[in-house]
C-alpha positions in Angstrom: -75.2 -60.8 6.4 -71.6 -60.7 6.1 -70.3 -62.8 3.2 -67.4 -65.2 4.6 -66.1 -65.9 1.0 -66.0 -62.0 0.0 -64.1 -61.4 3.5 -61.3 -63.7 2.2 -60.3 -61.0 -0.2 -61.6 -57.8 1.2 -60.4 -58.5 4.7 -56.4 -58.8 4.5 -56.2 -54.9 3.7 -58.7 -54.2 6.7 -56.5 -56.4 9.1 -53.7 -54.2 8.3 -55.6 -51.3 9.3 -56.8 -52.6 12.5 -53.2 -54.0 13.1 -51.8 -50.8 12.7 -54.3 -49.0 15.0 -53.4 -51.5 17.6 -49.7 -50.7 17.3 -50.4 -46.9 17.7 -52.9 -47.5 20.8 -50.2 -49.5 22.6 -47.6 -46.7 22.1 -50.0 -44.1 23.0 -51.5 -45.7 26.1 -48.1 -46.6 27.4 -47.0 -42.7 27.2 -50.4 -41.6 28.7 -50.1 -44.1 31.7 -46.4 -43.2 32.3 -47.5 -39.5 32.4 -50.0 -40.4 34.9 -47.6 -42.3 37.0 -49.4 -45.6 36.5 -47.2 -48.5 36.2 -48.8 -51.6 34.5 -47.3 -55.0 34.1 -48.1 -55.0 30.1 -50.0 -53.5 27.3 -50.2 -55.6 24.0 -52.6 -55.9 21.0 -53.6 -58.4 18.3 -55.8 -57.6 15.3 -58.5 -60.6 14.6 -57.1 -63.0 12.0 -59.3 -64.0 9.1 -59.9 -67.5 10.5 -61.1 -66.2 14.1 -63.4 -63.6 12.2 -65.0 -66.2 10.2 -65.4 -68.6 13.3 -67.1 -65.7 15.4 -69.7 -64.7 12.5 -70.8 -68.4 12.2 -70.8 -68.9 16.0 -73.2 -65.7 16.5 -75.6 -67.0 14.0 -74.7 -64.4 11.2 -76.0 -61.5 13.6 -73.6 -59.1 11.9 -74.7 -57.5 8.9 -71.6 -55.3 8.3 -68.0 -55.6 9.5 -68.3 -52.4 11.5 -70.5 -54.0 13.7 -67.9 -56.3 15.1 -66.1 -54.2 17.9 -63.3 -56.4 18.6 -61.2 -56.6 15.4 -58.6 -54.6 17.1 -58.1 -55.8 20.6 -55.7 -54.5 23.4 -54.9 -55.8 27.0 -53.8 -53.5 29.6 -52.5 -55.8 32.6 -52.3 -53.9 35.7 -50.4 -55.2 39.0 -53.3 -54.4 41.3 -57.0 -54.8 40.8 -57.4 -51.2 42.3 -55.4 -49.8 39.3 -58.0 -51.0 36.8 -60.4 -48.2 37.6 -57.3 -45.9 37.5 -56.7 -46.8 34.1 -60.2 -46.8 33.1 -60.7 -43.2 34.4 -57.7 -41.8 32.6 -58.8 -43.6 29.0 -62.2 -42.3 29.1 -60.8 -38.8 29.1 -58.6 -39.6 26.2 -61.0 -41.8 24.1 -64.6 -42.0 23.0 -66.3 -45.1 24.4 -69.0 -47.0 23.0 -71.0 -47.6 26.0 -73.6 -49.7 24.4 -70.9 -52.3 23.5 -68.6 -51.9 26.5 -69.1 -54.1 29.3 -67.8 -54.6 32.8 -67.2 -58.5 33.4 -66.0 -58.0 36.9 -69.5 -57.9 38.3 -70.4 -61.2 39.8 -73.2 -62.7 41.9 -72.4 -63.6 45.4 -71.8 -67.2 44.7 -69.9 -66.6 41.3 -66.2 -66.8 40.6 -64.2 -66.7 37.3 -63.4 -64.4 34.4 -63.1 -61.0 35.5 -62.2 -58.0 33.2 -63.4 -54.6 32.1 -63.9 -54.3 28.4 -64.2 -50.7 27.0 -64.8 -50.2 23.1 -63.3 -47.1 21.9 -62.8 -44.9 18.8 -60.0 -42.0 18.7 -61.1 -38.3 19.5 -60.9 -35.9 17.0 -57.8 -34.4 18.4 -56.0 -37.6 17.7 -57.1 -37.8 14.1 -55.7 -34.2 13.4 -52.2 -36.0 13.7 -51.3 -37.4 10.3 -50.2 -41.1 11.9 -54.0 -41.8 13.0 -55.4 -40.6 9.6 -56.3 -44.3 8.5 -57.6 -44.9 12.1 -60.9 -42.7 11.8 -64.0 -44.8 12.6 -62.2 -47.9 13.6 -63.0 -49.4 16.9 -60.9 -51.2 19.4 -61.7 -53.4 22.3 -59.5 -52.4 25.3 -59.4 -55.1 28.1 -58.1 -54.0 31.3 -57.6 -56.3 34.2 -55.1 -57.4 37.0 -52.3 -59.6 36.3 -53.9 -62.2 38.6 -57.3 -61.8 36.7 -55.4 -62.2 33.7 -53.7 -65.4 34.9 -57.4 -66.7 35.4 -58.2 -65.7 31.8 -55.1 -67.5 30.3 -55.7 -70.8 32.3 -59.7 -70.6 31.3 -58.5 -70.2 27.8 -55.9 -72.8 27.6 -57.9 -75.4 29.4 -60.9 -74.8 27.4 -62.9 -74.2 30.6 -66.0 -71.8 30.7 -68.1 -71.8 33.9 -71.4 -71.7 32.2 -70.7 -75.1 30.8 -72.0 -78.2 32.3 -69.0 -79.9 33.7 -68.3 -82.8 36.4 -68.6 -81.4 39.9 -65.1 -82.2 41.2 -63.8 -80.3 38.1 -66.2 -77.2 38.5 -65.5 -76.9 42.0 -61.7 -77.1 41.6 -61.9 -74.3 39.1 -64.2 -72.2 41.6 -61.6 -72.9 44.4 -59.0 -71.4 42.0 -60.9 -68.5 40.6 -61.7 -67.7 44.4 -58.1 -67.9 45.5 -56.8 -65.7 42.6 -59.7 -63.2 43.6 -58.6 -63.3 47.4 -55.0 -62.8 46.4 -55.9 -59.7 44.3 -57.6 -58.3 47.3 -54.7 -59.2 49.7 -52.1 -57.4 47.5 -54.4 -54.2 47.4 -54.5 -54.4 51.1 -50.7 -54.8 51.4 -49.8 -51.9 49.1 -52.0 -49.6 51.2 -50.6 -50.8 54.4 -47.3 -50.0 53.1 -48.3 -46.6 51.9 -49.8 -45.9 55.3 -46.5 -47.0 57.1 -44.6 -44.8 54.9 -46.5 -41.8 55.5 -46.3 -42.5 59.6 -42.3 -42.8 58.9 -42.4 -39.5 56.6 -44.5 -37.7 59.6 -42.3 -38.6 62.2 -39.0 -37.7 60.3 -40.2 -34.2 58.9 -42.7 -32.9 61.8 -40.7 -31.2 64.2 -41.6 -31.5 68.1 -43.0 -28.3 68.5 -45.8 -29.1 66.3 -46.5 -32.6 67.6 -46.7 -34.4 70.8 -43.4 -35.7 72.0 -43.1 -39.4 71.3 -41.0 -42.4 72.1 -42.2 -44.1 69.0 -39.1 -46.4 67.6 -39.4 -47.0 63.9 -37.0 -49.7 63.0 -34.3 -49.5 60.4 -35.9 -51.5 57.3 -35.9 -51.0 53.6 -39.1 -48.9 53.8 -38.2 -46.7 56.5 -34.6 -46.0 54.9 -36.2 -45.3 51.6 -38.3 -42.7 53.1 -35.2 -41.2 55.0 -33.3 -40.9 51.6 -36.2 -39.0 50.2 -36.9 -36.6 52.9 -33.7 -36.2 54.8 -32.3 -32.5 54.4 -28.8 -33.5 54.5 -28.9 -36.5 52.1 -31.1 -34.3 49.6 -28.1 -31.5 49.8 -25.5 -34.1 49.2 -27.6 -35.3 46.3 -27.4 -31.9 44.9 -23.7 -31.7 45.0 -23.2 -34.7 43.2 -25.9 -33.7 40.7 -25.0 -30.1 40.3 -21.3 -29.8 40.8 -20.4 -33.1 39.4 -23.0 -33.7 36.9 -23.8 -37.1 38.3 -27.3 -38.5 37.4 -29.0 -40.3 40.4 -30.7 -43.4 39.8 -33.2 -45.2 41.9 -33.0 -46.6 45.3 -32.1 -50.2 45.0 -31.4 -53.2 47.4 -30.5 -51.7 50.6 -29.6 -54.7 52.4 -25.8 -53.7 52.2 -26.8 -50.2 53.9 -28.8 -52.2 56.6 -25.8 -54.4 57.4 -23.5 -51.2 57.9 -26.0 -49.6 60.1 -26.1 -52.8 62.2 -22.6 -52.8 62.9 -22.5 -49.1 63.8 -25.3 -49.9 66.3 -27.9 -47.9 64.7 -31.4 -49.4 64.9 -33.8 -46.4 64.9 -34.6 -44.3 61.8 -35.2 -41.3 64.0 -31.7 -41.5 65.6 -30.1 -42.0 62.2 -32.1 -38.9 60.8 -31.2 -36.7 63.8 -27.5 -37.8 63.2 -27.6 -36.9 59.3 -29.1 -33.3 60.3 -26.6 -32.8 63.0 -23.8 -33.5 60.8 -25.1 -32.2 57.6 -22.2 -30.0 56.8 -19.4 -32.5 57.4 -21.5 -34.8 55.3 -21.5 -32.3 52.3 -17.8 -31.9 52.7 -17.2 -35.5 52.9 -19.3 -36.3 49.8 -17.4 -33.4 47.7 -14.1 -34.5 48.8 -14.6 -38.3 48.4 -15.7 -37.8 44.9 -12.9 -35.4 43.9 -10.3 -37.6 45.5 -11.3 -40.7 43.8 -11.0 -38.9 40.5 -13.3 -41.4 38.8 -15.5 -40.4 35.8 -18.8 -42.4 36.7 -22.0 -40.6 35.5 -24.4 -42.6 37.2 -24.9 -43.2 41.1 -27.6 -44.7 43.2 -29.9 -42.1 45.3 -28.7 -43.8 48.3 -24.9 -43.2 47.9 -24.9 -39.8 50.2 -26.3 -42.2 52.9 -23.5 -44.8 52.2 -21.1 -41.9 52.4 -22.4 -40.8 55.8 -21.8 -44.3 57.2 -18.3 -44.3 55.7 -17.8 -41.1 57.5 -19.2 -42.3 61.0 -17.0 -45.6 60.6 -13.8 -43.2 60.0 -14.4 -41.4 63.2 -12.6 -44.1 65.3 -9.2 -46.1 64.4 -8.2 -48.2 62.0 -9.2 -51.4 63.1 -12.6 -50.4 63.5 -12.9 -49.0 60.0 -11.4 -52.1 58.6 -14.1 -54.3 60.5 -16.6 -52.1 59.3 -15.5 -52.4 55.5 -15.7 -56.1 55.8 -18.6 -56.5 58.0 -21.2 -58.7 56.4 -19.0 -59.6 53.6 -17.8 -63.1 52.6 -14.0 -63.3 53.0 -11.8 -60.5 53.8 -13.1 -58.1 51.3 -15.8 -55.7 51.6 -18.0 -53.8 49.0 -16.4 -50.3 50.6 -13.9 -49.3 48.0 -11.3 -47.5 50.0 -9.4 -45.7 47.3 -8.4 -42.8 49.4 -7.8 -42.6 53.4 -11.2 -42.6 54.8 -9.8 -41.5 58.2 -8.1 -38.5 56.7 -11.1 -37.9 54.7 -13.0 -37.7 57.7 -10.8 -35.0 59.7 -10.5 -33.1 56.3 -14.4 -33.0 56.1 -14.8 -31.9 59.6 -12.3 -29.1 59.0 -14.1 -27.9 55.8 -11.2 -28.5 53.6 -11.8 -28.0 50.0 -9.0 -30.3 48.3 
């Protein structure tokens, strides 16, 4: 039996060890998941404080004979965006940590008529290859409980904790019924988010197939793919003309390209140009690949700015400037201000776009 009075003098030093273990695991797991391209909402830790520890020992009728039998002195939470990511995180952690199967528990498994707390709890220790690193030297043999759950499962756990509700407790019918509705709603939302993400990925694959597969290797299609943020993001990643224009910016001018964001501006300009089908835009880009490369190079040179970062979609925006510059000054002026409040648009015409268009068509280098 653990002596609670003795803990008051001995546990503070142990607390520091478990707190340090938690901090190190948060850093390491964050890096591991980043390397595996798994995005999570949050990873955080806590070491069990003395009052909580004494309370736990008392509540378990003194079932613990040594401190080492308590497996959650160091606790981590990995909060994923999707329920389907929980198993991905579990699989990865199992390859990097030693899992104590006898003390780990999957609290996601429910009876058909049960709703409520859902989380995967893995009790782990560090593998020997971790312990060869001096920073983990003091962590040998220390256990940590890692709770993995989706952000909606986490929301339920926080509600359940803050309101002091436990599904196993006898509570008034209306209260229990209300909690069950809430838990069922969150579980349904988790499933629906997973379904929508899968639909999104399937849609992107369909667009990618239509844009990258030639008509000689697939049946002719009249499928019209509307221009939206998803179809544009696929085109930006896959279109060879945009890719080569991006290479000009990165290789010739040392520009760092950052992620594609908020394509509403680009979509509004496409609407003005009368381009509503992603395949038509894709074909136009391929047909005008060389002028686009020239236009990109000349535009950056003639602006003379020293910016170091541009968005990945910048070459696509340049192509729309190129198309608008093919006509007269009035059309270009209307294009610049289209969809903007007042008379000023977001297009910064620091050089003569019409002359730039003509020079790009003629292959001029200055």
